[in-house]
C-alpha positions in Angstrom: -34.4 45.6 -228.4 -31.6 48.1 -227.7 -32.1 51.9 -227.8 -29.9 52.2 -230.9 -32.1 49.7 -232.8 -35.2 51.6 -231.8 -33.7 54.8 -232.9 -32.8 53.3 -236.3 -36.4 52.1 -236.8 -37.7 55.6 -235.8 -35.6 57.4 -238.4 -37.7 56.3 -241.5 -40.9 56.9 -239.5 -39.9 60.5 -238.8 -38.8 60.9 -242.4 -42.2 59.8 -243.6 -44.1 61.9 -241.1 -42.2 65.0 -242.0 -41.7 64.2 -245.7 -38.0 64.8 -245.3 -35.5 62.1 -246.3 -32.6 64.0 -244.8 -33.7 63.6 -241.1 -31.0 62.0 -238.9 -32.5 61.4 -235.5 -30.8 61.7 -232.1 -32.3 61.2 -228.7 -31.8 64.9 -227.8 -34.2 66.1 -230.5 -37.4 67.7 -229.4 -40.5 69.1 -231.0 -38.6 72.4 -231.3 -36.2 70.8 -233.8 -39.0 70.2 -236.3 -40.8 73.1 -238.0 -44.0 71.3 -238.5 -44.4 69.0 -235.5 -48.0 69.6 -234.7 -50.8 67.4 -233.5 -51.3 65.9 -236.9 -47.7 65.0 -237.2 -47.7 63.7 -233.7 -50.6 61.3 -234.4 -49.0 60.2 -237.7 -45.7 59.4 -235.8 -47.6 57.5 -233.1 -49.6 55.5 -235.6 -46.6 54.5 -237.6 -44.7 53.6 -234.4 -47.6 51.5 -233.2 -47.7 49.6 -236.5 -43.9 49.2 -236.8 -43.4 47.9 -233.2 -46.8 46.3 -232.7 -47.6 48.3 -229.6 -50.3 50.7 -228.5 -49.9 54.0 -226.6 -52.6 55.2 -224.3 -53.9 58.7 -225.0 -52.4 60.1 -221.9 -49.0 58.6 -223.0 -49.2 60.3 -226.4 -49.4 63.7 -224.8 -46.1 63.1 -223.0 -44.2 62.1 -226.2 -42.5 65.4 -226.9 -39.0 64.3 -227.8 -37.2 61.5 -229.6 -35.9 60.3 -226.3 -39.5 60.1 -224.9 -40.5 58.0 -227.9 -37.5 55.7 -227.4 -38.3 55.4 -223.7 -42.0 54.7 -224.4 -41.2 52.0 -227.0 -38.6 50.5 -224.8 -41.1 50.3 -221.9 -43.8 48.7 -224.1 -41.4 46.1 -225.4 -40.0 45.1 -222.0 
């Protein structure tokens, strides 16, 4: 799966997690770009991603997922 496809699938996940239908993701976005990206939002995003892509992140990996690019990299690595 290409990075663009992953990003397209991540957009509705982030919209759901942050309850904001206007979110347009780009890989350069970080936790600082979202007002309410906290540990609860992080776990919601991770759970939705794991379900959508049928993958599992290890706990130590979850702590390193601090940007959209990191999520795309992580998903890409799991699907390879």
